[in-house]
gemmi code that builds the backbone of each chain (N, CA, C; Angstrom):
import gemmi

chains = {
    "A": [
        ("MET", (128.104, 80.609, 111.317), (129.178, 81.125, 110.478), (130.204, 81.860, 111.349)),
        ("PRO", (131.489, 81.636, 111.128), (132.482, 82.242, 112.024), (132.591, 83.754, 111.827)),
        ("CYS", (132.621, 84.474, 112.883), (132.882, 85.909, 112.823), (133.477, 86.295, 114.156)),
        ("GLU", (134.723, 86.693, 114.146), (135.444, 86.887, 115.397), (135.194, 88.245, 116.040)),
        ("LEU", (134.571, 89.163, 115.291), (134.325, 90.471, 115.887), (133.293, 90.354, 116.990)),
        ("LYS", (133.574, 90.970, 118.116), (132.634, 90.943, 119.225), (131.616, 92.073, 119.061)),
        ("VAL", (130.501, 91.941, 119.764), (129.468, 92.970, 119.699), (130.051, 94.334, 120.072)),
        ("ARG", (130.921, 94.348, 121.072), (131.543, 95.602, 121.519), (132.316, 96.260, 120.368)),
        ("ASP", (133.042, 95.442, 119.579), (133.805, 95.979, 118.454), (132.890, 96.625, 117.433)),
        ("VAL", (131.766, 95.984, 117.170), (130.829, 96.497, 116.171), (130.353, 97.882, 116.581)),
        ("GLY", (129.990, 98.026, 117.859), (129.537, 99.322, 118.356), (130.630, 100.371, 118.241)),
        ("GLU", (131.847, 99.974, 118.529), (132.959, 100.920, 118.476), (133.249, 101.369, 117.045)),
        ("LEU", (133.131, 100.450, 116.118), (133.385, 100.807, 114.720), (132.391, 101.850, 114.241)),
        ("SER", (131.115, 101.653, 114.563), (130.085, 102.588, 114.126), (130.218, 103.918, 114.850)),
        ("ALA", (130.597, 103.856, 116.117), (130.657, 105.081, 116.912), (131.865, 105.931, 116.542)),
        ("ASN", (132.889, 105.298, 116.025), (134.107, 106.045, 115.725), (134.692, 105.549, 114.402)),
        ("PRO", (134.037, 105.881, 113.298), (134.402, 105.268, 112.013), (135.766, 105.686, 111.468)),
        ("ARG", (136.372, 106.756, 112.017), (137.676, 107.189, 111.509), (138.840, 106.696, 112.362)),
        ("ARG", (138.520, 105.881, 113.366), (139.581, 105.333, 114.204), (140.327, 104.231, 113.448)),
        ("SER", (141.631, 104.131, 113.671), (142.408, 103.071, 113.020), (141.958, 101.713, 113.534)),
        ("LEU", (141.873, 100.761, 112.638), (141.442, 99.424, 113.031), (142.646, 98.597, 113.487)),
        ("THR", (142.380, 97.668, 114.396), (143.433, 96.751, 114.832), (143.620, 95.681, 113.759)),
        ("ARG", (144.728, 94.978, 113.839), (144.998, 93.899, 112.876), (143.894, 92.843, 112.942)),
        ("ASP", (143.445, 92.549, 114.156), (142.391, 91.558, 114.341), (141.095, 92.007, 113.652)),
        ("GLN", (140.785, 93.281, 113.803), (139.575, 93.797, 113.167), (139.708, 93.777, 111.643)),
        ("LEU", (140.907, 94.144, 111.165), (141.123, 94.136, 109.718), (140.963, 92.729, 109.147)),
        ("ASP", (141.425, 91.744, 109.925), (141.335, 90.359, 109.464), (139.879, 89.935, 109.267)),
        ("HIS", (138.997, 90.522, 110.031), (137.617, 90.057, 110.005), (136.633, 91.084, 109.454)),
        ("ILE", (137.160, 92.157, 108.886), (136.289, 93.256, 108.495), (135.305, 92.848, 107.391)),
        ("GLU", (135.745, 91.988, 106.479), (134.853, 91.592, 105.385), (133.630, 90.862, 105.932)),
        ("GLU", (133.882, 89.960, 106.877), (132.761, 89.240, 107.474), (131.873, 90.182, 108.261)),
        ("TYR", (132.503, 91.139, 108.934), (131.713, 92.095, 109.714), (130.800, 92.903, 108.793)),
        ("LEU", (131.365, 93.383, 107.700), (130.575, 94.226, 106.805), (129.411, 93.457, 106.205)),
        ("THR", (129.597, 92.184, 106.009), (128.557, 91.371, 105.389), (127.506, 90.917, 106.389)),
        ("LEU", (127.906, 90.638, 107.589), (127.016, 89.916, 108.489), (126.380, 90.755, 109.594)),
        ("LYS", (126.707, 92.034, 109.681), (126.369, 92.751, 110.907), (124.868, 92.830, 111.200)),
        ("ASN", (124.024, 92.785, 110.178), (122.590, 92.929, 110.444), (121.825, 91.614, 110.355)),
        ("HIS", (122.539, 90.513, 110.318), (121.870, 89.254, 110.010), (121.777, 88.356, 111.232)),
        ("ALA", (121.282, 88.913, 112.310), (121.316, 88.194, 113.572), (120.339, 87.035, 113.621)),
        ("LYS", (119.240, 87.096, 112.867), (118.200, 86.086, 113.030), (117.779, 85.531, 111.662)),
        ("SER", (117.554, 84.245, 111.636), (117.083, 83.632, 110.403), (115.555, 83.643, 110.369)),
        ("ALA", (114.991, 83.819, 109.176), (113.529, 83.797, 109.032), (112.954, 82.441, 109.426)),
        ("LYS", (113.821, 81.422, 109.455), (113.373, 80.092, 109.872), (112.790, 80.131, 111.279)),
        ("ASP", (113.345, 81.007, 112.121), (112.936, 81.068, 113.528), (111.842, 82.095, 113.779)),
        ("VAL", (111.342, 82.707, 112.723), (110.346, 83.775, 112.870), (108.988, 83.292, 112.377)),
        ("SER", (107.960, 83.582, 113.160), (106.592, 83.276, 112.730), (105.855, 84.575, 112.450)),
        ("ILE", (105.075, 84.595, 111.374), (104.263, 85.786, 111.095), (102.786, 85.510, 111.357)),
        ("ALA", (102.496, 84.337, 111.925), (101.089, 83.959, 112.145), (100.373, 84.969, 113.047)),
        ("GLY", (101.023, 85.383, 114.131), (100.419, 86.357, 115.025), (100.195, 87.685, 114.338)),
        ("GLY", (101.118, 88.041, 113.458), (100.989, 89.283, 112.698), (99.771, 89.269, 111.800)),
        ("VAL", (99.487, 88.096, 111.195), (98.311, 87.967, 110.329), (97.041, 88.243, 111.126)),
        ("ASP", (96.890, 87.571, 112.253), (95.675, 87.747, 113.071), (95.540, 89.197, 113.544)),
        ("HIS", (96.654, 89.775, 113.959), (96.610, 91.150, 114.472), (96.203, 92.132, 113.369)),
        ("VAL", (96.798, 91.987, 112.202), (96.493, 92.912, 111.096), (95.043, 92.754, 110.649)),
        ("ILE", (94.573, 91.513, 110.568), (93.188, 91.297, 110.124), (92.202, 91.823, 111.166)),
        ("ASP", (92.526, 91.644, 112.441), (91.641, 92.160, 113.504), (91.592, 93.685, 113.508)),
        ("ASN", (92.615, 94.318, 112.964), (92.680, 95.794, 112.927), (92.819, 96.261, 111.473)),
        ("LEU", (92.025, 95.646, 110.602), (92.202, 95.825, 109.159), (92.136, 97.294, 108.736)),
        ("ASP", (91.155, 98.025, 109.231), (91.014, 99.430, 108.828), (92.254, 100.241, 109.179)),
        ("TYR", (92.766, 99.984, 110.359), (93.948, 100.735, 110.784), (95.127, 100.455, 109.848)),
        ("TYR", (95.349, 99.180, 109.559), (96.511, 98.844, 108.745), (96.329, 99.170, 107.268)),
        ("LEU", (95.087, 99.375, 106.845), (94.844, 99.847, 105.480), (94.950, 101.369, 105.401)),
        ("GLY", (94.982, 102.026, 106.561), (95.111, 103.478, 106.564), (93.787, 104.206, 106.553)),
        ("VAL", (92.707, 103.544, 106.993), (91.408, 104.212, 107.071), (91.495, 105.274, 108.172)),
        ("PRO", (91.206, 106.547, 107.856), (91.461, 107.642, 108.809), (90.736, 107.496, 110.139)),
        ("GLU", (89.541, 106.903, 110.141), (88.784, 106.820, 111.394), (89.351, 105.785, 112.366)),
        ("ALA", (90.190, 104.891, 111.868), (90.707, 103.832, 112.740), (91.500, 104.433, 113.899)),
        ("ASN", (91.316, 103.879, 115.077), (91.926, 104.443, 116.284), (93.316, 103.850, 116.521)),
        ("ALA", (94.333, 104.646, 116.215), (95.709, 104.155, 116.333), (96.090, 103.834, 117.777)),
        ("ALA", (95.521, 104.537, 118.721), (95.930, 104.378, 120.113), (95.691, 102.963, 120.632)),
        ("ASN", (94.725, 102.279, 120.048), (94.388, 100.947, 120.538), (95.138, 99.825, 119.844)),
        ("VAL", (95.889, 100.170, 118.825), (96.504, 99.112, 118.031), (97.911, 98.834, 118.531)),
        ("ILE", (98.018, 97.905, 119.426), (99.310, 97.512, 119.984), (99.479, 96.017, 119.779)),
        ("TYR", (100.625, 95.629, 119.345), (100.877, 94.225, 119.066), (101.829, 93.663, 120.094)),
    ],
    "B": [
        ("MET", (117.350, 77.109, 91.897), (117.674, 77.197, 93.332), (117.507, 75.808, 93.953)),
        ("SER", (118.557, 75.327, 94.623), (118.541, 73.952, 95.096), (118.269, 73.850, 96.598)),
        ("TYR", (117.856, 74.929, 97.217), (117.576, 74.908, 98.651), (116.269, 75.638, 98.913)),
        ("THR", (115.704, 75.417, 100.092), (114.469, 76.105, 100.455), (114.811, 77.369, 101.211)),
        ("ARG", (114.232, 78.476, 100.807), (114.551, 79.735, 101.508), (113.989, 79.675, 102.933)),
        ("ASN", (114.604, 80.421, 103.832), (114.244, 80.340, 105.251), (112.817, 80.808, 105.550)),
        ("SER", (112.283, 81.686, 104.701), (110.941, 82.223, 104.946), (109.859, 81.421, 104.224)),
        ("ALA", (110.221, 80.298, 103.624), (109.233, 79.523, 102.851), (108.073, 79.050, 103.725)),
        ("HIS", (108.336, 78.830, 105.006), (107.279, 78.328, 105.894), (106.225, 79.390, 106.204)),
        ("TRP", (106.424, 80.623, 105.719), (105.425, 81.678, 105.910), (104.271, 81.569, 104.918)),
        ("MET", (104.447, 80.799, 103.870), (103.456, 80.826, 102.775), (102.018, 80.559, 103.236)),
        ("PRO", (101.758, 79.572, 104.112), (100.368, 79.373, 104.553), (99.792, 80.620, 105.235)),
        ("ASP", (100.614, 81.322, 106.011), (100.145, 82.549, 106.660), (99.946, 83.680, 105.653)),
        ("ILE", (100.817, 83.735, 104.668), (100.694, 84.761, 103.625), (99.405, 84.543, 102.832)),
        ("ILE", (99.090, 83.290, 102.562), (97.852, 82.970, 101.845), (96.637, 83.270, 102.730)),
        ("LYS", (96.753, 82.921, 104.014), (95.652, 83.201, 104.946), (95.369, 84.702, 105.014)),
        ("LEU", (96.432, 85.497, 105.071), (96.259, 86.958, 105.097), (95.504, 87.424, 103.856)),
        ("CYS", (95.860, 86.871, 102.721), (95.223, 87.278, 101.465), (93.752, 86.822, 101.436)),
        ("ASP", (93.493, 85.602, 101.897), (92.112, 85.094, 101.948), (91.241, 86.016, 102.812)),
        ("LEU", (91.763, 86.358, 103.995), (90.979, 87.180, 104.917), (90.835, 88.617, 104.414)),
        ("PHE", (91.881, 89.115, 103.745), (91.789, 90.450, 103.151), (90.700, 90.454, 102.075)),
        ("TYR", (90.657, 89.392, 101.275), (89.619, 89.292, 100.230), (88.229, 89.246, 100.863)),
        ("GLU", (88.102, 88.460, 101.947), (86.795, 88.310, 102.602), (86.329, 89.599, 103.269)),
        ("ARG", (87.251, 90.254, 103.957), (86.855, 91.373, 104.830), (87.215, 92.757, 104.308)),
        ("GLY", (88.139, 92.810, 103.359), (88.617, 94.131, 102.936), (88.142, 94.581, 101.571)),
        ("LEU", (87.664, 93.635, 100.765), (87.304, 93.981, 99.393), (85.808, 93.791, 99.136)),
        ("THR", (85.281, 94.590, 98.224), (83.887, 94.459, 97.813), (83.788, 93.319, 96.794)),
        ("LYS", (82.838, 92.421, 97.014), (82.740, 91.264, 96.113), (82.065, 91.671, 94.800)),
        ("ASN", (82.758, 91.417, 93.708), (82.191, 91.642, 92.375), (82.936, 90.723, 91.417)),
        ("ASP", (82.402, 89.526, 91.243), (83.117, 88.477, 90.504), (83.438, 88.850, 89.063)),
        ("SER", (82.618, 89.683, 88.477), (82.865, 90.007, 87.074), (83.977, 91.053, 86.914)),
        ("CYS", (84.208, 91.836, 87.946), (85.216, 92.904, 87.818), (86.465, 92.682, 88.666)),
        ("LEU", (86.321, 91.985, 89.771), (87.460, 91.805, 90.667), (87.590, 90.320, 91.021)),
        ("LYS", (88.642, 89.708, 90.489), (88.798, 88.260, 90.638), (89.987, 87.964, 91.563)),
        ("TYR", (89.776, 87.031, 92.473), (90.853, 86.582, 93.358), (91.388, 85.258, 92.840)),
        ("SER", (92.696, 85.188, 92.658), (93.303, 83.989, 92.086), (94.314, 83.378, 93.057)),
        ("PRO", (93.848, 82.509, 93.969), (94.783, 81.880, 94.930), (95.864, 81.047, 94.252)),
        ("ASP", (95.619, 80.632, 93.019), (96.628, 79.835, 92.298), (97.935, 80.601, 92.108)),
        ("SER", (97.855, 81.923, 92.141), (99.048, 82.741, 91.883), (100.122, 82.544, 92.959)),
        ("PHE", (99.732, 81.976, 94.113), (100.708, 81.845, 95.198), (101.805, 80.822, 94.884)),
        ("THR", (101.529, 79.877, 94.026), (102.578, 78.918, 93.638), (103.697, 79.647, 92.897)),
        ("ALA", (103.289, 80.479, 91.936), (104.284, 81.255, 91.179), (104.969, 82.274, 92.086)),
        ("MET", (104.203, 82.840, 93.013), (104.753, 83.823, 93.931), (105.842, 83.200, 94.801)),
        ("ASP", (105.572, 82.006, 95.297), (106.529, 81.285, 96.131), (107.822, 81.023, 95.353)),
        ("ALA", (107.667, 80.579, 94.124), (108.839, 80.295, 93.286), (109.608, 81.579, 92.981)),
        ("HIS", (108.873, 82.644, 92.752), (109.524, 83.927, 92.454), (110.302, 84.442, 93.671)),
        ("CYS", (109.744, 84.245, 94.863), (110.455, 84.610, 96.103), (111.774, 83.856, 96.189)),
        ("ASN", (111.722, 82.567, 95.916), (112.946, 81.751, 95.946), (114.001, 82.304, 94.997)),
        ("ASP", (113.560, 82.641, 93.791), (114.504, 83.141, 92.783), (115.127, 84.470, 93.212)),
        ("LEU", (114.295, 85.357, 93.750), (114.809, 86.666, 94.179), (115.798, 86.523, 95.334)),
        ("VAL", (115.423, 85.694, 96.315), (116.305, 85.472, 97.460), (117.648, 84.922, 96.981)),
        ("ASP", (117.588, 83.942, 96.099), (118.816, 83.329, 95.590), (119.665, 84.351, 94.840)),
        ("CYS", (119.012, 85.150, 94.019), (119.721, 86.161, 93.221), (120.427, 87.167, 94.125)),
        ("ILE", (119.716, 87.652, 95.139), (120.299, 88.657, 96.041), (121.433, 88.043, 96.866)),
        ("LYS", (121.214, 86.814, 97.340), (122.274, 86.157, 98.122), (123.540, 85.984, 97.291)),
        ("ARG", (123.382, 85.617, 96.034), (124.559, 85.397, 95.187), (125.279, 86.711, 94.885)),
        ("GLU", (124.525, 87.821, 94.909), (125.179, 89.119, 94.734), (125.946, 89.519, 95.992)),
        ("ILE", (125.323, 89.280, 97.159), (125.928, 89.731, 98.416), (127.053, 88.802, 98.868)),
        ("TYR", (126.882, 87.509, 98.598), (127.893, 86.516, 99.014), (128.448, 85.795, 97.782)),
        ("PRO", (129.179, 86.507, 96.929), (129.570, 85.915, 95.634), (130.470, 84.697, 95.755)),
        ("ASN", (131.247, 84.636, 96.810), (132.218, 83.542, 96.901), (131.909, 82.547, 97.999)),
        ("HIS", (130.725, 82.649, 98.571), (130.425, 81.765, 99.696), (130.163, 80.343, 99.195)),
        ("PRO", (130.836, 79.340, 99.813), (130.684, 77.970, 99.316), (129.305, 77.367, 99.583)),
        ("LYS", (128.610, 77.872, 100.603), (127.312, 77.279, 100.938), (126.269, 78.400, 101.027)),
        ("ILE", (125.724, 78.750, 99.886), (124.851, 79.916, 99.787), (123.575, 79.763, 100.638)),
        ("CYS", (123.160, 78.518, 100.862), (121.931, 78.301, 101.632), (122.104, 78.710, 103.098)),
        ("ASP", (123.336, 78.783, 103.586), (123.581, 79.182, 104.976), (123.648, 80.697, 105.148)),
        ("CYS", (123.708, 81.418, 104.050), (123.805, 82.875, 104.131), (122.426, 83.464, 104.460)),
        ("LEU", (122.441, 84.558, 105.181), (121.180, 85.164, 105.618), (120.996, 86.540, 104.991)),
        ("LEU", (119.736, 86.901, 104.763), (119.393, 88.266, 104.361), (118.690, 88.938, 105.539)),
        ("ASP", (118.870, 90.242, 105.684), (118.158, 90.932, 106.766), (116.664, 90.996, 106.435)),
        ("HIS", (115.851, 91.238, 107.478), (114.405, 91.117, 107.279), (113.823, 92.218, 106.388)),
        ("HIS", (114.531, 93.314, 106.228), (114.031, 94.363, 105.325), (114.076, 93.870, 103.879)),
        ("LYS", (115.119, 93.157, 103.543), (115.190, 92.597, 102.187), (114.154, 91.481, 102.013)),
        ("ILE", (113.932, 90.714, 103.064), (112.959, 89.624, 102.973), (111.551, 90.190, 102.754)),
        ("VAL", (111.225, 91.266, 103.462), (109.931, 91.923, 103.247), (109.830, 92.389, 101.793)),
        ("ALA", (110.889, 93.045, 101.320), (110.888, 93.577, 99.957), (110.674, 92.468, 98.930)),
        ("VAL", (111.339, 91.353, 99.133), (111.216, 90.224, 98.209), (109.760, 89.736, 98.137)),
        ("HIS", (109.111, 89.624, 99.282), (107.730, 89.135, 99.292), (106.780, 90.133, 98.648)),
        ("VAL", (107.005, 91.410, 98.897), (106.135, 92.430, 98.280), (106.307, 92.415, 96.759)),
        ("LEU", (107.549, 92.338, 96.311), (107.797, 92.318, 94.869), (107.170, 91.094, 94.202)),
        ("SER", (107.202, 89.985, 94.902), (106.613, 88.768, 94.329), (105.107, 88.899, 94.175)),
        ("VAL", (104.467, 89.583, 95.124), (103.031, 89.827, 94.996), (102.756, 90.721, 93.799)),
        ("LEU", (103.532, 91.788, 93.666), (103.292, 92.749, 92.585), (103.537, 92.118, 91.217)),
        ("LYS", (104.439, 91.177, 91.166), (104.698, 90.516, 89.882), (103.629, 89.479, 89.560)),
        ("ASN", (103.163, 88.770, 90.565), (102.252, 87.645, 90.312), (100.780, 87.948, 90.588)),
        ("GLN", (100.487, 89.049, 91.240), (99.146, 89.613, 91.347), (98.013, 88.624, 91.665)),
        ("PRO", (97.766, 88.394, 92.939), (96.654, 87.507, 93.304), (95.284, 88.068, 92.931)),
        ("PHE", (95.212, 89.364, 92.692), (93.926, 89.968, 92.325), (93.987, 90.515, 90.904)),
        ("ILE", (92.951, 90.192, 90.143), (92.838, 90.694, 88.777), (91.682, 91.686, 88.741)),
        ("LYS", (91.995, 92.906, 88.391), (90.958, 93.943, 88.311), (90.635, 94.161, 86.843)),
        ("LYS", (89.371, 93.857, 86.481), (89.007, 93.952, 85.064), (88.305, 95.253, 84.718)),
        ("CYS", (87.522, 95.772, 85.650), (86.749, 96.984, 85.354), (86.340, 97.654, 86.663)),
        ("HIS", (85.861, 98.879, 86.545), (85.323, 99.564, 87.718), (83.884, 99.110, 87.943)),
        ("PHE", (83.406, 99.247, 89.160), (82.042, 98.811, 89.447), (81.394, 99.701, 90.505)),
        ("GLU", (80.106, 99.558, 90.642), (79.355, 100.356, 91.593), (79.792, 100.024, 93.027)),
        ("ASN", (79.812, 101.003, 93.879), (80.210, 100.834, 95.284), (81.691, 100.484, 95.451)),
        ("GLU", (82.471, 100.707, 94.419), (83.904, 100.401, 94.507), (84.584, 101.347, 95.501)),
        ("THR", (85.462, 100.790, 96.312), (86.202, 101.596, 97.295), (87.625, 101.847, 96.798)),
        ("TYR", (88.341, 102.692, 97.513), (89.742, 102.954, 97.168), (90.557, 101.664, 97.280)),
        ("VAL", (90.230, 100.848, 98.274), (90.942, 99.571, 98.435), (90.682, 98.677, 97.221)),
        ("ASP", (89.434, 98.696, 96.716), (89.099, 97.883, 95.541), (89.867, 98.317, 94.294)),
        ("THR", (90.179, 99.617, 94.228), (90.842, 100.107, 93.010), (92.254, 99.550, 92.877)),
        ("MET", (92.916, 99.289, 94.008), (94.286, 98.757, 93.977), (94.408, 97.603, 94.971)),
        ("PRO", (93.749, 96.484, 94.693), (93.747, 95.392, 95.677), (95.132, 94.787, 95.913)),
        ("ASN", (95.916, 94.618, 94.845), (97.253, 94.025, 95.027), (98.157, 94.930, 95.860)),
        ("GLU", (98.063, 96.231, 95.602), (98.898, 97.182, 96.326), (98.498, 97.240, 97.809)),
        ("HIS", (97.189, 97.217, 98.073), (96.745, 97.239, 99.471), (97.129, 95.945, 100.194)),
        ("TYR", (97.066, 94.843, 99.458), (97.505, 93.590, 100.072), (99.000, 93.652, 100.410)),
        ("CYS", (99.792, 94.240, 99.525), (101.235, 94.400, 99.794), (101.473, 95.244, 101.041)),
        ("LEU", (100.664, 96.297, 101.178), (100.786, 97.152, 102.364), (100.540, 96.344, 103.640)),
        ("LEU", (99.515, 95.492, 103.602), (99.212, 94.641, 104.764), (100.327, 93.626, 104.999)),
        ("LEU", (100.822, 93.053, 103.915), (101.867, 92.026, 104.036), (103.141, 92.620, 104.640)),
        ("LEU", (103.511, 93.795, 104.163), (104.706, 94.475, 104.693), (104.570, 94.659, 106.206)),
        ("GLN", (103.412, 95.157, 106.631), (103.206, 95.420, 108.056), (103.127, 94.120, 108.857)),
        ("THR", (102.509, 93.101, 108.269), (102.382, 91.806, 108.942), (103.748, 91.189, 109.226)),
        ("ILE", (104.633, 91.234, 108.232), (105.954, 90.611, 108.424), (106.761, 91.389, 109.466)),
        ("LEU", (106.693, 92.722, 109.393), (107.420, 93.520, 110.395), (106.900, 93.226, 111.803)),
        ("LEU", (105.571, 93.186, 111.946), (104.992, 92.910, 113.268), (105.361, 91.515, 113.736)),
        ("GLY", (105.264, 90.554, 112.839), (105.598, 89.171, 113.186), (107.056, 89.041, 113.591)),
        ("TRP", (107.914, 89.766, 112.889), (109.347, 89.711, 113.184), (109.617, 90.214, 114.602)),
        ("HIS", (109.030, 91.372, 114.933), (109.251, 91.935, 116.271), (108.627, 91.048, 117.352)),
        ("LYS", (107.461, 90.502, 117.035), (106.784, 89.604, 117.982), (107.674, 88.387, 118.273)),
        ("SER", (108.331, 87.875, 117.234), (109.204, 86.721, 117.419), (110.407, 87.052, 118.285)),
        ("TYR", (110.758, 88.329, 118.336), (111.829, 88.776, 119.226), (111.297, 89.049, 120.633)),
        ("GLY", (109.983, 88.843, 120.844), (109.385, 89.086, 122.142), (109.075, 90.550, 122.408)),
        ("LYS", (108.999, 91.358, 121.340), (108.764, 92.793, 121.517), (107.290, 93.133, 121.309)),
        ("THR", (106.756, 94.005, 122.157), (105.418, 94.546, 121.956), (105.563, 95.872, 121.227)),
        ("VAL", (104.946, 95.969, 120.056), (105.164, 97.168, 119.237), (103.860, 97.752, 118.716)),
        ("ARG", (103.939, 99.004, 118.309), (102.885, 99.648, 117.529), (103.493, 100.102, 116.216)),
        ("LEU", (102.719, 99.990, 115.144), (103.182, 100.479, 113.852), (102.353, 101.714, 113.530)),
        ("THR", (103.004, 102.858, 113.478), (102.249, 104.109, 113.352), (102.590, 104.833, 112.057)),
        ("MET", (102.410, 104.144, 110.947), (102.708, 104.767, 109.670), (101.637, 105.810, 109.337)),
        ("PRO", (102.029, 107.036, 109.031), (101.026, 108.043, 108.686), (100.251, 107.651, 107.429)),
        ("VAL", (98.978, 108.049, 107.383), (98.135, 107.697, 106.242), (98.732, 108.215, 104.936)),
        ("LYS", (99.295, 109.413, 104.978), (99.885, 109.989, 103.757), (101.048, 109.132, 103.264)),
        ("TYR", (101.820, 108.607, 104.209), (102.959, 107.784, 103.811), (102.474, 106.464, 103.214)),
        ("LYS", (101.390, 105.924, 103.806), (100.813, 104.698, 103.239), (100.353, 104.943, 101.808)),
        ("ASP", (99.747, 106.096, 101.579), (99.295, 106.442, 100.234), (100.460, 106.475, 99.253)),
        ("CYS", (101.557, 107.088, 99.696), (102.739, 107.169, 98.830), (103.284, 105.775, 98.516)),
        ("LEU", (103.254, 104.899, 99.520), (103.721, 103.528, 99.299), (102.840, 102.810, 98.281)),
        ("LEU", (101.523, 102.989, 98.418), (100.585, 102.354, 97.484), (100.876, 102.797, 96.050)),
        ("LEU", (101.116, 104.093, 95.886), (101.397, 104.615, 94.546), (102.721, 104.070, 94.019)),
        ("LEU", (103.689, 103.942, 94.915), (104.987, 103.382, 94.509), (104.817, 101.924, 94.073)),
        ("PHE", (104.050, 101.162, 94.853), (103.785, 99.757, 94.491), (103.119, 99.683, 93.123)),
        ("ARG", (102.153, 100.563, 92.901), (101.428, 100.559, 91.628), (102.379, 100.903, 90.476)),
        ("LYS", (103.219, 101.905, 90.730), (104.184, 102.324, 89.706), (105.073, 101.142, 89.321)),
        ("TYR", (105.528, 100.406, 90.326), (106.398, 99.261, 90.049), (105.629, 98.172, 89.303)),
        ("ARG", (104.397, 97.885, 89.761), (103.614, 96.815, 89.135), (103.378, 97.102, 87.649)),
        ("MET", (103.180, 98.387, 87.331), (102.884, 98.758, 85.952), (104.154, 98.949, 85.119)),
        ("SER", (105.314, 98.936, 85.766), (106.545, 99.263, 85.039), (107.145, 98.026, 84.374)),
        ("ARG", (108.064, 98.288, 83.457), (108.752, 97.186, 82.788), (109.671, 96.447, 83.754)),
        ("SER", (110.117, 97.157, 84.806), (111.047, 96.531, 85.761), (110.451, 95.290, 86.411)),
        ("SER", (109.132, 95.298, 86.621), (108.512, 94.171, 87.312), (108.512, 92.911, 86.452)),
        ("HIS", (108.820, 93.054, 85.170), (108.839, 91.880, 84.285), (110.264, 91.422, 83.969)),
        ("THR", (111.238, 91.993, 84.669), (112.626, 91.598, 84.425), (113.208, 90.938, 85.678)),
        ("ASP", (114.444, 90.454, 85.560), (115.116, 89.828, 86.698), (115.916, 90.839, 87.523)),
        ("ASP", (115.798, 92.109, 87.185), (116.560, 93.144, 87.873), (116.118, 93.248, 89.338)),
        ("VAL", (117.081, 93.277, 90.245), (116.740, 93.327, 91.676), (116.991, 94.707, 92.292)),
        ("ALA", (117.243, 95.706, 91.452), (117.539, 97.045, 91.979), (116.379, 97.561, 92.836)),
        ("PHE", (115.133, 97.327, 92.397), (113.992, 97.827, 93.168), (113.872, 97.080, 94.499)),
        ("ALA", (114.302, 95.845, 94.537), (114.268, 95.092, 95.802), (115.166, 95.772, 96.837)),
        ("TYR", (116.347, 96.211, 96.397), (117.240, 96.930, 97.306), (116.622, 98.257, 97.728)),
        ("ALA", (116.031, 98.988, 96.766), (115.424, 100.289, 97.076), (114.275, 100.123, 98.069)),
        ("LEU", (113.435, 99.118, 97.814), (112.293, 98.904, 98.708), (112.758, 98.454, 100.097)),
        ("SER", (113.805, 97.649, 100.145), (114.289, 97.198, 101.457), (114.805, 98.382, 102.262)),
        ("ASN", (115.356, 99.376, 101.567), (115.790, 100.586, 102.256), (114.587, 101.338, 102.825)),
        ("ILE", (113.493, 101.378, 102.070), (112.261, 102.017, 102.554), (111.717, 101.252, 103.762)),
        ("VAL", (111.755, 99.926, 103.683), (111.268, 99.101, 104.803), (112.115, 99.362, 106.049)),
        ("TYR", (113.417, 99.535, 105.833), (114.298, 99.870, 106.963), (113.841, 101.168, 107.626)),
        ("LEU", (113.523, 102.180, 106.816), (113.091, 103.471, 107.373), (111.767, 103.323, 108.117)),
        ("ILE", (110.848, 102.546, 107.548), (109.565, 102.306, 108.225), (109.826, 101.626, 109.570)),
        ("ASP", (110.705, 100.624, 109.542), (111.020, 99.874, 110.753), (111.656, 100.788, 111.804)),
        ("THR", (112.465, 101.721, 111.349), (113.189, 102.597, 112.269), (112.311, 103.711, 112.829)),
        ("TYR", (111.471, 104.298, 111.977), (110.758, 105.513, 112.400), (109.280, 105.284, 112.739)),
        ("PHE", (108.668, 104.219, 112.250), (107.237, 104.048, 112.464), (106.882, 102.851, 113.359)),
        ("VAL", (107.878, 102.071, 113.737), (107.626, 101.000, 114.711), (107.982, 101.545, 116.091)),
        ("ILE", (106.987, 101.528, 116.973), (107.201, 102.071, 118.315), (107.077, 100.944, 119.328)),
        ("TYR", (108.076, 100.822, 120.176), (108.052, 99.775, 121.195), (107.158, 100.205, 122.352)),
        ("ALA", (106.237, 99.312, 122.726), (105.286, 99.666, 123.790), (105.937, 99.466, 125.156)),
    ],
}
model = gemmi.Model(1)
for chain_id, residues in chains.items():
    chain = gemmi.Chain(chain_id)
    for i, (resn, *xyz) in enumerate(residues, 1):
        res = gemmi.Residue()
        res.name, res.seqid = resn, gemmi.SeqId(i, " ")
        for name, pos in zip(("N", "CA", "C"), xyz):
            atom = gemmi.Atom()
            atom.name, atom.element = name, gemmi.Element(name[0])
            atom.pos, atom.b_iso = gemmi.Position(*pos), 0.0
            res.add_atom(atom)
        chain.add_residue(res)
    model.add_chain(chain)
structure = gemmi.Structure()
structure.add_model(model)
structure.setup_entities()
């Protein structure tokens, strides 16, 4: 999907929200506001590893107090 | 909905998580606690409907809605809500040796699912992470899930709770996921 704002612009907008926008930024602001957090599609994400990890550490992920958090790294 | 949502390919893993949670996390008592794998068909369809509804709200004028993306916090919220609405576990009565997990099996499964998707998402980005949600916060989430499951909102098409939950997932992702 087309979005002409560069990553640098996005950072600048958040860092200085009261700064006047350029004409170029204004032209694309609607797309920026809509798309800024949508970098990855779920199509490219697998949760299979997450399933195995959570099941292998079931007590920890259920919140059982005795479970050792220090060892649970994914 | 005339397209397949991007997370539809997760369903076999979501079912596997539920199967293993039933095997290893719950006390077996067929007369009081029933596992219904058939509910995943309705759950899958409900996920599609929620995703479509939210996309149409966020991208009202987009000509090709199937190309629009939702952030992963909303995707997590959608899957949790679908579980709470379609309930793979039916609890009929209390029983001897019942655990806290047994008392709210659907809610505990949602807790696992939420964490599984977040972990899987970060793993797909190549990140090694720890999820360090405090036990008290997990308890609060379980109660919130239960409140929603028992409420009238879970039987309507209203997506307000999906937005609220996605905001909570964002906070969990921000404050309780630690990069190793």
